[in-house]
ZANURO-772776 format. One line per field, with one value per residue: residue number from 1; residue in one letter; x, y, z of N, C-alpha, C in turn. Coordinates in Angstrom, 3 decimals, m for minus. Layout:
BEGIN
seq = [NUM ...] $
type = [A ...] $
n.x = [X ...] $
n.y = [Y ...] $
n.z = [Z ...] $
ca.x = [X ...] $
ca.y = [Y ...] $
ca.z = [Z ...] $
c.x = [X ...] $
c.y = [Y ...] $
c.z = [Z ...] $
This chain:
BEGIN
seq = [1 2 3 4 5 6 7 8 9 10 11 12 13 14 15 16 17 18 19 20 21 22 23 24 25 26 27 28 29 30 31 32 33 34 35 36 37 38 39 40 41 42 43 44 45 46 47 48 49 50 51 52 53 54 55 56 57 58 59 60 61 62 63 64 65 66 67 68 69 70 71 72 73 74 75 76 77 78 79 80 81 82 83 84 85 86 87 88 89 90 91 92 93 94 95 96 97 98 99 100 101 102 103 104 105 106 107 108 109 110 111 112 113 114 115 116 117 118 119 120 121 122 123 124 125 126 127 128 129 130 131 132 133 134 135 136 137 138 139 140 141 142 143 144 145 146 147 148 149 150 151 152 153 154 155 156 157 158 159 160 161 162 163 164 165 166 167 168 169 170 171 172 173 174 175 176 177 178 179 180 181 182 183 184 185 186 187 188 189 190 191 192 193 194 195 196 197 198 199 200 201 202 203 204 205 206 207 208 209 210 211 212 213 214 215 216 217 218 219 220 221 222 223 224 225 226 227 228 229 230 231 232 233 234 235 236 237 238 239 240 241 242 243 244 245 246 247 248 249 250 251 252 253 254 255 256 257 258 259 260 261 262 263 264 265 266 267 268 269 270 271 272 273 274 275 276 277 278] $
type = [M L L K T L I N T N E L A I L L G L P D V V V L D C R F Y L T D H S K G R S E Y D K G H I P G A I F V D V H H E L A S P E T A L T G R H P L P E E M V F S K Q L Q N W G I D M N S Q V I V Y D D M G G A I A A R A W W M L S Q Q N V N V R V L N G G F P A W C K Q C K D V S V T P S I A T P T S T Q I K V S F P W A I S E Q A I V E N F E T N Q F Q L V D A R A A D R F N G E N E T I D P V A G H I P G A I N R P F S D N L D P E G Y F K P A E Q L H V E W Q D W L S D N G D A Y V Y Y C G S G V T A C H N V L A L N H A G I E A K Q V Y V G S W S Q W S K R M L R A L A T] $
n.x = [m47.670 m45.443 m42.960 m39.484 m38.248 m36.772 m33.426 m31.229 m28.664 m26.609 m26.965 m26.600 m23.435 m22.333 m22.443 m21.102 m18.581 m18.776 m18.912 m21.116 m22.574 m24.315 m24.612 m26.418 m26.338 m28.997 m29.491 m31.172 m32.450 m35.073 m34.961 m32.515 m30.809 m28.012 m27.243 m27.332 m25.193 m23.137 m23.328 m22.860 m20.198 m19.295 m19.522 m20.208 m21.592 m19.195 m17.790 m20.417 m22.346 m23.017 m26.187 m27.865 m30.966 m32.378 m31.723 m30.888 m32.701 m34.890 m36.387 m35.963 m38.194 m41.086 m43.560 m45.911 m45.593 m44.979 m43.068 m40.866 m40.679 m40.484 m37.602 m36.612 m37.047 m34.752 m32.796 m32.482 m31.953 m29.433 m28.359 m28.389 m26.908 m24.244 m23.923 m23.276 m25.119 m26.887 m28.924 m27.665 m27.174 m27.083 m28.850 m28.572 m30.441 m30.214 m31.049 m31.285 m33.669 m35.598 m36.127 m37.793 m36.713 m35.046 m36.778 m37.998 m35.859 m35.765 m38.531 m38.309 m36.382 m37.468 m39.333 m37.947 m37.231 m35.047 m33.004 m33.511 m33.306 m34.230 m32.297 m32.854 m33.625 m31.543 m28.675 m28.535 m28.953 m26.828 m24.552 m25.090 m24.980 m22.337 m20.836 m18.310 m17.464 m16.961 m14.944 m14.225 m14.988 m16.938 m16.392 m18.369 m18.133 m19.048 m21.350 m21.128 m23.480 m27.023 m30.202 m33.272 m35.528 m38.647 m41.637 m44.186 m45.756 m46.393 m48.766 m50.608 m51.434 m53.605 m54.996 m55.631 m57.485 m59.501 m60.286 m62.155 m64.464 m64.609 m64.074 m61.904 m59.906 m58.715 m57.324 m54.359 m52.929 m49.789 m48.571 m47.932 m50.638 m51.251 m50.572 m52.175 m54.625 m54.598 m53.622 m51.092 m48.892 m46.137 m44.709 m45.720 m47.839 m50.778 m52.967 m54.164 m55.631 m56.151 m59.389 m61.292 m59.311 m57.713 m55.945 m52.787 m49.995 m46.715 m45.022 m46.218 m45.601 m43.204 m41.211 m40.351 m37.619 m36.950 m37.169 m38.647 m41.791 m42.562 m43.646 m46.053 m47.549 m47.840 m49.272 m51.821 m52.392 m52.709 m54.598 m56.832 m57.177 m57.469 m59.601 m59.791 m58.198 m54.610 m54.565 m56.515 m55.953 m53.949 m51.047 m49.795 m48.044 m46.277 m44.581 m44.071 m42.288 m42.169 m44.501 m43.932 m42.762 m45.167 m45.874 m43.619 m43.914 m46.166 m45.550 m43.668 m45.266 m46.885 m48.754 m50.004 m48.712 m48.272 m48.710 m48.110 m48.948 m46.883 m46.758 m48.218 m49.236 m48.009 m48.193 m50.709 m51.609 m50.786 m52.602 m54.904 m54.320 m54.310 m56.897 m58.279 m57.298 m58.576] $
n.y = [7.874 10.426 11.855 12.325 15.631 18.357 20.000 22.486 24.673 25.099 22.605 20.728 21.507 20.526 17.789 17.156 15.257 13.243 9.468 7.996 10.084 11.422 13.971 15.406 17.030 18.399 20.489 21.670 22.768 23.643 24.635 24.460 21.921 21.444 23.128 22.755 21.108 22.621 24.643 23.451 23.024 25.481 25.891 24.161 22.549 21.306 18.126 17.333 15.404 15.379 15.341 14.331 15.276 15.020 12.664 10.664 10.641 10.109 8.246 7.860 9.868 8.980 8.345 7.821 8.655 10.973 13.874 13.333 10.401 7.834 6.165 2.775 0.354 m1.418 m0.253 2.360 1.225 0.486 2.901 4.241 2.654 3.410 5.994 5.657 4.766 3.359 1.632 2.558 5.315 8.652 11.047 13.980 16.319 19.051 21.906 24.915 26.286 26.427 23.951 22.974 21.241 19.475 17.939 15.893 13.996 13.606 12.560 10.142 8.756 8.702 6.719 4.347 4.062 5.411 7.432 10.528 14.207 17.528 20.142 23.168 26.205 25.723 25.751 28.741 29.631 28.277 29.593 32.194 31.998 32.025 29.453 26.913 26.501 24.311 23.874 21.677 18.561 15.882 12.660 9.605 7.079 3.977 1.627 m1.648 m2.773 m3.227 m1.712 m2.563 m1.652 0.228 1.829 2.653 4.862 5.961 7.106 5.931 6.767 5.258 4.895 7.743 7.962 6.045 7.046 9.115 7.724 6.209 8.247 8.270 10.037 13.215 15.343 17.535 20.242 21.534 23.379 26.658 29.363 30.470 28.510 26.524 27.308 27.402 29.626 30.256 28.369 26.967 24.724 21.998 20.198 20.977 23.269 23.897 21.986 18.816 17.670 18.373 18.895 20.758 23.763 24.415 26.080 25.062 27.137 28.565 27.363 28.643 31.256 34.755 34.461 32.227 29.971 27.447 28.041 28.406 25.434 25.637 27.545 26.781 24.412 25.609 27.029 24.757 23.446 24.564 23.984 21.127 18.312 15.917 12.478 11.676 9.940 10.376 12.471 13.258 14.422 16.483 17.950 19.448 17.647 15.687 16.650 19.235 18.700 16.960 18.785 19.820 17.461 17.327 19.714 19.206 17.221 18.370 20.236 18.663 16.967 14.025 13.182 11.534 10.540 10.730 11.670 10.801 10.940 13.391 16.746 16.644 14.121 13.796 15.590 14.535 12.565 13.910 14.830 12.502 11.850 13.653 13.354 11.068] $
n.z = [m80.996 m80.417 m82.389 m82.446 m82.986 m83.267 m83.300 m81.456 m82.711 m80.754 m79.381 m81.132 m81.727 m79.632 m79.817 m82.273 m83.915 m82.228 m82.189 m83.115 m84.314 m87.108 m89.534 m92.130 m94.973 m96.570 m98.705 m101.129 m104.598 m106.456 m108.957 m109.711 m109.782 m109.166 m107.580 m104.789 m104.169 m104.791 m102.918 m100.655 m101.105 m100.877 m98.303 m95.206 m92.445 m90.156 m90.976 m91.900 m94.408 m97.487 m99.313 m102.177 m102.786 m105.041 m106.159 m104.146 m102.057 m103.363 m106.305 m109.904 m111.683 m113.511 m115.885 m114.650 m111.843 m109.206 m108.945 m107.199 m106.295 m103.820 m103.182 m103.939 m101.531 m100.942 m102.222 m100.817 m98.245 m98.658 m99.175 m96.501 m95.223 m96.636 m95.823 m93.230 m91.288 m88.906 m86.393 m84.006 m84.543 m84.069 m85.885 m87.655 m89.553 m92.269 m93.842 m95.842 m95.887 m93.824 m93.053 m94.897 m96.845 m95.518 m93.766 m95.352 m95.619 m92.676 m92.326 m93.903 m92.652 m89.969 m90.192 m90.267 m87.676 m86.873 m84.895 m85.458 m86.158 m87.124 m87.822 m86.348 m87.920 m89.596 m91.942 m92.111 m89.434 m88.102 m89.113 m88.317 m85.467 m85.437 m85.688 m86.499 m89.930 m92.449 m95.613 m96.622 m98.135 m96.741 m96.003 m95.932 m93.550 m94.140 m92.711 m91.167 m90.740 m91.880 m92.413 m92.219 m94.524 m94.678 m95.770 m94.281 m93.715 m96.137 m98.656 m101.162 m104.449 m105.375 m103.084 m102.314 m104.507 m103.733 m101.276 m102.119 m101.979 m99.254 m97.547 m95.431 m94.639 m94.358 m96.856 m96.494 m97.885 m98.448 m99.992 m101.203 m101.055 m103.418 m105.387 m104.553 m105.156 m107.830 m109.068 m109.744 m111.343 m112.161 m112.386 m112.372 m114.609 m114.605 m113.100 m109.523 m107.184 m105.257 m105.068 m102.279 m100.596 m98.157 m97.334 m95.903 m95.921 m95.613 m94.991 m92.910 m90.526 m89.786 m88.173 m88.801 m88.894 m89.810 m88.272 m86.296 m85.337 m81.671 m80.055 m78.512 m79.812 m82.328 m81.731 m80.968 m83.334 m85.170 m84.202 m84.863 m87.360 m87.501 m86.478 m85.678 m84.857 m85.560 m87.538 m89.305 m91.160 m94.195 m95.589 m98.222 m101.148 m103.771 m104.481 m102.621 m100.641 m99.145 m97.854 m95.810 m94.009 m92.740 m91.175 m89.636 m88.106 m86.706 m85.019 m83.510 m82.211 m80.578 m81.522 m83.061 m86.315 m89.533 m92.101 m95.574 m98.803 m101.215 m103.988 m104.373 m105.707 m108.098 m109.199 m109.163 m110.943 m113.290 m113.521 m113.990 m116.373 m118.183 m117.846 m119.040 m121.582 m122.591] $
ca.x = [m46.454 m44.906 m41.714 m38.426 m38.401 m35.683 m32.468 m30.797 m27.285 m25.949 m26.828 m25.436 m22.357 m21.815 m22.569 m20.375 m17.496 m19.028 m18.832 m22.558 m23.160 m24.082 m25.024 m26.802 m26.607 m29.903 m29.849 m31.818 m33.296 m35.949 m34.944 m31.192 m30.394 m26.706 m26.713 m27.052 m23.829 m22.211 m23.338 m22.172 m18.929 m18.622 m19.206 m21.169 m21.223 m17.992 m18.439 m21.688 m22.486 m23.916 m27.158 m28.458 m32.184 m33.153 m31.298 m30.791 m33.979 m35.938 m35.990 m36.262 m39.427 m41.864 m44.788 m47.107 m45.069 m44.645 m41.437 m39.944 m41.177 m39.630 m36.520 m36.804 m36.445 m33.477 m31.812 m32.266 m31.175 m28.052 m28.080 m28.130 m25.554 m23.154 m23.971 m22.832 m26.408 m27.244 m29.866 m27.034 m26.756 m27.876 m28.804 m29.359 m30.478 m30.530 m31.014 m31.226 m35.103 m36.337 m36.498 m38.523 m36.145 m34.565 m38.065 m38.305 m35.054 m36.527 m39.656 m38.073 m35.780 m38.376 m40.081 m36.991 m37.114 m33.855 m32.809 m33.331 m33.671 m34.053 m31.560 m33.932 m33.022 m30.714 m27.572 m28.364 m28.722 m25.426 m23.689 m25.498 m24.363 m20.803 m20.134 m17.383 m18.058 m15.996 m15.086 m13.768 m16.050 m16.757 m16.303 m18.709 m17.731 m19.949 m21.563 m21.227 m25.187 m28.039 m31.362 m34.419 m36.166 m39.909 m42.292 m45.630 m46.563 m46.666 m50.037 m50.465 m52.346 m54.885 m55.524 m56.349 m59.043 m60.585 m60.858 m63.475 m65.767 m64.523 m63.739 m61.449 m58.889 m58.649 m56.141 m53.718 m51.940 m48.587 m48.067 m48.501 m52.041 m51.710 m50.588 m53.411 m55.856 m54.401 m53.457 m49.675 m48.320 m44.980 m43.807 m46.640 m48.666 m52.084 m52.744 m55.128 m55.481 m56.975 m60.590 m61.682 m58.094 m57.531 m54.599 m51.984 m48.790 m45.598 m44.187 m46.983 m44.896 m41.966 m41.240 m39.779 m36.309 m36.844 m36.983 m40.082 m42.633 m42.893 m44.601 m47.312 m48.028 m48.060 m50.355 m53.199 m52.685 m52.987 m55.975 m57.775 m57.446 m57.674 m60.659 m59.776 m56.905 m53.729 m54.531 m57.541 m55.182 m52.747 m50.538 m49.129 m47.604 m46.053 m43.831 m43.782 m41.072 m42.501 m45.458 m43.024 m42.489 m46.392 m45.721 m42.577 m44.546 m47.271 m45.103 m43.176 m46.424 m47.312 m49.928 m49.254 m49.017 m47.262 m49.118 m47.872 m49.007 m45.704 m46.755 m48.637 m49.758 m47.301 m48.592 m52.391 m51.928 m50.670 m53.581 m55.930 m54.138 m54.711 m58.331 m58.545 m56.948 m59.571] $
ca.y = [8.191 11.478 11.557 13.434 16.628 19.528 20.254 23.451 24.865 24.794 21.212 20.133 21.743 19.647 16.406 16.872 14.434 11.880 8.308 7.826 11.221 11.575 14.946 15.436 18.403 18.278 21.582 21.466 24.051 23.091 25.133 24.249 20.647 21.384 24.267 22.154 20.730 24.127 25.685 22.724 22.980 26.733 25.826 23.477 22.307 20.261 16.467 17.057 14.781 16.020 14.446 14.570 14.949 14.393 11.224 9.842 10.576 9.914 7.465 8.536 10.246 8.347 9.144 7.684 8.865 12.421 14.239 12.754 9.086 7.207 5.070 1.525 m0.043 m2.074 0.927 3.226 0.746 0.565 4.227 4.478 1.986 4.028 7.089 5.306 5.236 2.183 1.875 3.185 6.458 9.977 11.649 15.330 16.860 20.421 22.699 26.448 26.857 26.589 22.633 22.539 20.057 18.344 17.388 14.776 12.857 13.368 11.563 8.856 7.989 8.317 5.545 3.471 4.144 5.994 8.634 11.695 15.532 18.703 21.367 24.342 27.306 25.235 26.417 30.112 29.583 27.750 30.597 33.272 31.791 31.778 28.252 26.664 26.181 23.699 23.616 20.365 17.554 14.946 11.285 8.950 5.899 2.964 1.039 m3.071 m3.214 m2.676 m1.427 m3.221 m0.221 0.220 3.223 2.401 6.075 6.600 6.873 5.752 7.352 4.605 5.179 8.842 7.670 5.341 8.130 9.965 6.890 5.798 9.551 7.926 10.992 14.786 15.867 18.804 20.747 22.296 24.425 28.202 29.362 30.740 27.271 25.579 28.054 27.411 31.112 30.327 27.243 26.945 23.554 20.953 20.609 21.444 24.020 23.578 21.078 17.638 17.921 18.251 19.243 21.978 24.484 24.874 26.314 24.869 28.249 29.077 26.704 29.287 32.601 35.549 34.234 30.847 28.957 26.814 28.663 27.695 24.230 25.927 28.341 25.864 23.703 26.409 27.054 23.651 22.991 25.457 23.223 19.682 17.911 14.384 11.959 11.954 9.284 11.130 13.402 12.786 15.653 16.568 19.151 19.624 16.354 14.785 16.980 20.165 18.064 16.223 19.797 19.919 16.579 17.532 20.792 18.794 16.371 19.366 20.858 17.537 16.446 13.042 12.935 10.628 10.156 11.659 11.209 11.173 11.382 14.747 17.254 16.380 12.840 13.860 16.597 13.801 11.621 14.754 14.908 11.256 11.834 14.609 12.754 9.978] $
ca.z = [m80.187 m81.104 m83.115 m82.279 m84.239 m83.677 m82.230 m82.046 m83.023 m79.770 m79.056 m82.269 m81.594 m78.486 m80.719 m83.464 m83.770 m81.651 m83.176 m83.701 m84.796 m88.734 m89.907 m93.547 m95.594 m97.557 m99.307 m102.645 m105.212 m107.305 m110.353 m110.219 m108.956 m109.029 m106.716 m103.497 m103.932 m105.193 m101.952 m99.942 m101.457 m100.459 m96.780 m94.446 m91.090 m90.192 m90.845 m92.772 m95.551 m98.706 m99.731 m103.298 m102.573 m106.095 m106.563 m102.995 m101.305 m104.437 m107.317 m110.895 m111.977 m114.422 m116.616 m113.586 m110.480 m108.938 m109.238 m106.270 m105.880 m102.896 m103.608 m103.695 m100.045 m100.778 m102.451 m99.566 m97.171 m98.822 m99.104 m95.199 m94.955 m97.116 m94.846 m92.017 m90.288 m88.313 m85.314 m82.988 m84.977 m83.869 m87.162 m87.877 m90.959 m92.163 m95.213 m95.577 m96.086 m92.794 m92.834 m95.825 m97.531 m94.549 m93.425 m96.446 m94.948 m91.309 m92.467 m94.372 m91.574 m88.792 m90.303 m89.930 m86.100 m86.700 m84.098 m86.409 m85.746 m87.874 m87.182 m86.196 m88.464 m90.694 m92.072 m91.635 m87.803 m87.727 m89.406 m87.535 m84.290 m85.439 m85.582 m87.459 m91.148 m93.260 m96.928 m97.058 m98.411 m95.882 m96.569 m94.964 m93.440 m94.289 m91.457 m91.682 m90.661 m92.870 m91.775 m93.340 m94.706 m95.124 m95.712 m93.805 m93.792 m97.409 m98.969 m102.410 m105.436 m105.351 m101.481 m102.587 m105.174 m102.918 m100.139 m102.651 m101.513 m97.943 m96.854 m94.192 m94.283 m94.688 m97.337 m96.181 m98.908 m97.868 m100.848 m100.971 m101.373 m104.832 m106.126 m104.038 m105.637 m109.193 m109.806 m110.018 m111.288 m113.212 m112.141 m112.663 m115.750 m114.181 m111.697 m108.721 m105.956 m105.157 m104.698 m100.843 m99.825 m97.213 m97.598 m94.889 m96.201 m94.728 m94.354 m91.993 m89.473 m89.283 m87.731 m89.840 m89.031 m90.441 m86.982 m86.280 m84.175 m80.558 m80.015 m77.853 m80.596 m83.409 m81.387 m80.935 m84.800 m85.791 m83.626 m85.641 m88.639 m87.185 m85.683 m85.476 m84.592 m86.558 m88.893 m90.189 m92.143 m95.051 m95.986 m99.637 m101.585 m104.973 m104.945 m101.348 m100.066 m98.041 m97.150 m94.590 m93.064 m91.951 m90.155 m88.617 m87.095 m85.933 m83.981 m82.791 m81.619 m79.774 m82.243 m83.760 m87.632 m90.141 m93.294 m96.550 m100.107 m101.655 m105.322 m104.261 m106.993 m109.406 m109.675 m109.251 m112.015 m114.508 m113.816 m114.599 m117.891 m118.621 m117.863 m120.246 m122.828 m122.991] $
c.x = [m45.771 m43.430 m40.670 m38.388 m36.705 m34.635 m31.838 m29.087 m26.201 m25.702 m26.233 m23.903 m21.478 m21.770 m21.675 m19.043 m17.527 m19.196 m20.120 m23.131 m23.095 m25.041 m24.952 m27.046 m27.677 m30.214 m30.086 m32.485 m33.759 m35.589 m33.505 m30.552 m28.882 m26.041 m26.317 m25.791 m22.763 m22.252 m22.729 m20.846 m18.287 m18.628 m20.586 m20.697 m20.174 m18.610 m19.531 m21.414 m23.360 m24.825 m27.997 m29.918 m32.912 m32.783 m31.014 m31.835 m35.138 m35.587 m36.658 m37.746 m40.038 m43.045 m46.059 m46.587 m45.276 m43.378 m40.391 m40.496 m40.107 m38.715 m37.008 m36.090 m35.082 m32.333 m31.505 m31.653 m29.764 m27.369 m27.541 m26.903 m24.282 m22.961 m23.422 m23.905 m26.868 m28.386 m29.333 m26.754 m27.717 m27.875 m29.373 m29.243 m30.602 m30.539 m30.868 m32.666 m35.806 m36.760 m37.178 m38.075 m35.807 m35.583 m38.266 m37.337 m35.486 m37.611 m39.367 m37.210 m36.313 m38.965 m39.195 m36.595 m35.421 m33.882 m32.395 m33.977 m33.490 m33.209 m32.565 m33.096 m31.965 m29.396 m27.377 m28.395 m27.389 m24.500 m23.799 m24.857 m22.720 m20.068 m19.185 m18.099 m16.675 m16.004 m14.641 m14.700 m15.988 m17.058 m17.134 m18.291 m18.950 m20.101 m21.541 m22.741 m25.890 m29.327 m32.398 m35.399 m37.616 m40.602 m43.740 m46.240 m46.698 m47.849 m49.960 m51.637 m53.748 m55.581 m56.336 m57.615 m60.020 m61.147 m62.235 m64.752 m65.713 m64.467 m63.154 m60.390 m59.242 m57.473 m55.674 m52.757 m50.903 m48.103 m48.670 m49.875 m52.260 m51.405 m51.633 m54.726 m55.754 m54.175 m51.863 m49.038 m47.404 m44.272 m44.685 m47.707 m50.115 m51.968 m54.035 m54.692 m56.432 m58.188 m60.817 m60.501 m58.242 m56.128 m53.994 m50.490 m47.655 m44.982 m44.875 m46.268 m43.710 m42.229 m40.440 m38.278 m35.924 m36.736 m38.544 m40.759 m42.538 m43.896 m45.844 m48.010 m48.704 m49.282 m51.626 m53.375 m53.160 m54.376 m57.059 m58.097 m57.864 m58.754 m60.894 m58.330 m56.020 m53.914 m55.759 m57.070 m53.893 m52.346 m49.701 m48.933 m47.277 m45.521 m43.366 m42.619 m41.568 m43.727 m44.959 m42.893 m43.861 m46.324 m44.837 m43.315 m45.397 m46.555 m44.136 m44.260 m47.161 m48.662 m49.393 m49.780 m47.814 m47.538 m48.885 m48.141 m48.018 m45.871 m47.485 m49.329 m49.283 m47.837 m50.279 m52.394 m51.745 m51.796 m54.885 m55.682 m54.556 m56.111 m58.950 m58.493 m57.944 m60.962] $
c.y = [9.239 11.249 12.588 14.506 17.538 19.456 21.504 23.614 24.379 23.295 20.148 20.206 20.986 18.040 16.240 16.164 13.241 10.847 8.244 8.894 11.290 12.826 14.893 16.553 18.263 19.569 21.457 22.802 23.423 23.427 25.094 23.147 20.605 22.229 23.724 21.760 21.939 24.646 24.733 22.914 24.329 26.752 24.965 23.068 21.156 18.882 16.072 16.244 15.236 15.014 15.170 14.374 14.447 13.165 10.330 9.924 10.327 9.018 8.324 8.586 9.308 9.164 8.844 8.244 10.416 12.698 13.880 11.549 8.629 6.233 3.635 1.234 m0.584 m0.964 1.935 2.589 0.699 1.783 4.605 3.774 2.779 5.307 6.814 5.171 3.777 2.548 2.411 4.802 7.620 10.787 13.221 16.044 18.143 21.002 24.254 27.086 26.628 25.068 22.077 21.266 18.846 17.580 15.973 13.776 12.554 12.285 10.373 8.125 7.855 7.146 4.313 3.238 4.654 7.051 9.882 12.947 16.341 19.790 22.691 25.680 26.857 25.887 27.949 30.451 29.201 28.905 31.835 33.140 31.719 30.712 28.079 25.993 25.523 23.745 22.521 19.100 16.390 13.492 10.217 7.495 4.818 2.137 m0.711 m3.564 m2.629 m2.687 m1.885 m2.043 m0.567 1.536 3.015 3.788 6.747 6.181 6.870 6.654 6.635 4.850 6.487 8.664 7.013 6.259 8.829 9.187 6.469 7.074 9.138 9.128 12.192 15.060 17.312 19.291 21.622 23.276 26.036 28.365 29.777 29.542 26.591 26.187 27.972 28.688 31.167 29.009 27.058 25.567 22.356 21.176 21.097 22.365 23.686 22.762 19.709 18.044 17.606 18.436 20.602 22.503 24.809 25.121 26.129 26.083 28.776 28.355 27.562 30.656 33.374 35.274 32.918 29.815 28.474 27.714 28.046 26.700 24.796 26.679 27.477 24.886 24.285 26.505 26.012 22.943 23.627 24.754 21.689 19.331 16.521 13.915 12.103 11.200 9.610 12.153 12.706 14.216 15.522 17.926 19.093 18.025 15.459 15.167 17.914 19.572 17.478 17.370 20.080 18.851 16.750 18.724 20.210 18.069 17.395 20.356 19.803 16.932 15.374 13.196 12.149 10.544 11.171 10.920 11.648 11.563 12.826 15.198 16.921 15.076 13.128 14.801 15.588 12.698 12.575 14.678 13.728 11.272 12.610 14.088 11.758 10.428] $
c.z = [m81.113 m81.237 m82.777 m83.434 m84.263 m82.716 m82.434 m82.261 m81.813 m79.308 m80.032 m82.299 m80.631 m79.041 m81.701 m83.194 m82.925 m82.402 m83.702 m84.332 m86.506 m89.008 m91.720 m93.968 m96.643 m98.299 m100.890 m103.140 m106.358 m108.730 m110.622 m109.236 m108.642 m107.939 m105.171 m103.232 m104.098 m103.690 m100.763 m99.800 m100.833 m98.830 m96.126 m93.195 m90.935 m90.118 m91.617 m93.935 m96.577 m99.131 m100.945 m103.211 m103.880 m106.449 m105.432 m101.760 m102.126 m105.326 m108.452 m111.179 m113.332 m114.871 m115.439 m112.231 m110.297 m109.250 m108.413 m105.648 m104.849 m103.650 m103.146 m102.255 m100.000 m101.007 m101.363 m98.490 m97.609 m98.617 m97.418 m94.753 m95.411 m96.499 m93.582 m90.864 m89.964 m87.129 m84.180 m83.351 m84.394 m85.211 m87.094 m89.265 m91.040 m93.636 m94.897 m95.875 m95.051 m92.395 m93.832 m96.742 m96.664 m94.047 m94.237 m95.729 m93.690 m91.351 m92.696 m93.278 m90.217 m88.797 m90.098 m88.352 m86.045 m85.835 m84.782 m85.979 m86.781 m87.235 m87.370 m86.776 m89.330 m90.663 m91.668 m90.274 m87.389 m88.076 m88.471 m85.939 m84.334 m85.320 m86.448 m88.742 m92.110 m94.774 m97.634 m97.109 m97.436 m96.529 m95.613 m94.723 m93.081 m92.883 m92.032 m91.433 m91.545 m92.356 m92.710 m93.398 m95.037 m95.029 m95.347 m93.636 m95.088 m97.967 m100.693 m103.313 m105.213 m103.993 m101.873 m103.598 m104.350 m101.719 m100.700 m102.223 m100.126 m97.196 m95.438 m93.677 m94.888 m95.375 m96.932 m97.261 m98.260 m98.850 m100.615 m101.643 m102.709 m105.760 m105.943 m104.872 m107.077 m109.930 m110.081 m110.231 m112.547 m113.325 m112.786 m113.839 m115.681 m112.996 m110.889 m107.534 m105.866 m104.629 m103.107 m100.236 m99.272 m97.586 m96.105 m95.082 m95.282 m94.144 m93.236 m90.446 m89.041 m89.000 m88.762 m90.172 m89.690 m89.170 m86.924 m85.096 m82.874 m80.690 m79.444 m78.932 m81.973 m83.187 m81.419 m82.462 m85.577 m85.520 m84.332 m86.939 m88.465 m86.248 m85.304 m85.064 m85.963 m87.740 m89.759 m90.902 m92.986 m95.652 m97.478 m100.001 m103.020 m105.243 m103.872 m100.621 m98.735 m97.557 m95.779 m93.595 m91.946 m90.892 m89.123 m87.502 m86.110 m84.904 m83.110 m81.725 m80.675 m80.412 m83.346 m85.462 m88.339 m91.566 m94.496 m97.894 m100.935 m103.214 m105.401 m105.682 m108.342 m109.798 m110.112 m110.711 m113.406 m114.610 m114.117 m116.202 m118.522 m118.733 m119.002 m121.627 m123.520 m123.388] $
C-alpha cells in the first residue's frame, strides 16, 4: 500500500487553523543543533510547533548506536500526545531542505497510521508564495488519547549482518556520492559505505528549486535502480534521517517503500572500528 506523501502550500493554507490539523517545524542543522530553534523563532508557519529533531525524533546516541537512534516507543507515544496528535489528526511536517529532515518525522508517523504529509518545497516555498509568517511560538494542546507506537519498518544492525548470508534485500545509500565513495567524510569515524550497497543520493529526488520532481519523472528514474518489489530494498544514509527522503520519494512516485536501516553508516562505521580494534 502506498503512503500519503506531499501537500503544497495552497492546500496547507486552507487547512491552517482547523481543529485536527497539526503542523510540525522540523528544521535541523547537523553542524549547529541550536540553529533550528533560532530559525523557528525568526519566523515559522502560523501555528507550527517546533520539533527538536535531535531530541524528539531520536534518543541519545550511544557507543553501539548511530547518531540518531529511534526513541523508545513509549517515549515517542507520549511525545505525540504532547504535540496533540491522535488518530484523527492531519499532520503536516516541513523543513527548509527539500524535505530531507521532515521526511524522518513523516516516516516515523506513517508507521503509526497517522495521516501525515510533507510540505513540498518546505518553508522556502511558503515564503516564496507570500504566505503569512509568525514569530510567536506555538504552544501545543496535548490530546487526551495516546497512540500505541511501534516501528515495524526499522531494520536492525543484526539484520544487515545476516543479509550478507541471506541476501534478502538490496541496500540503497542516500548520501552524496563523495561520502558513499569514501572521498569526503567529516562526520563519521570511517569513510565509505556498507559492502554491496548502491548509491542514490536523496538530492536527486529534487528539482533545482527544492521541490520534489514530478511523480512520473521519479518513477522513471527509480525504475532504473530497482528491479524487484519494495520489500527487497532497505534504505540508509548517515544517521537514518535522509534515507527517509528516498522512501518518501518512492511512494510519491507510486512505488512501495518502507524499510530504513536507522543506524545507517554512523552505526556501521562504529562496527568497523570495533572490528579493527580486535
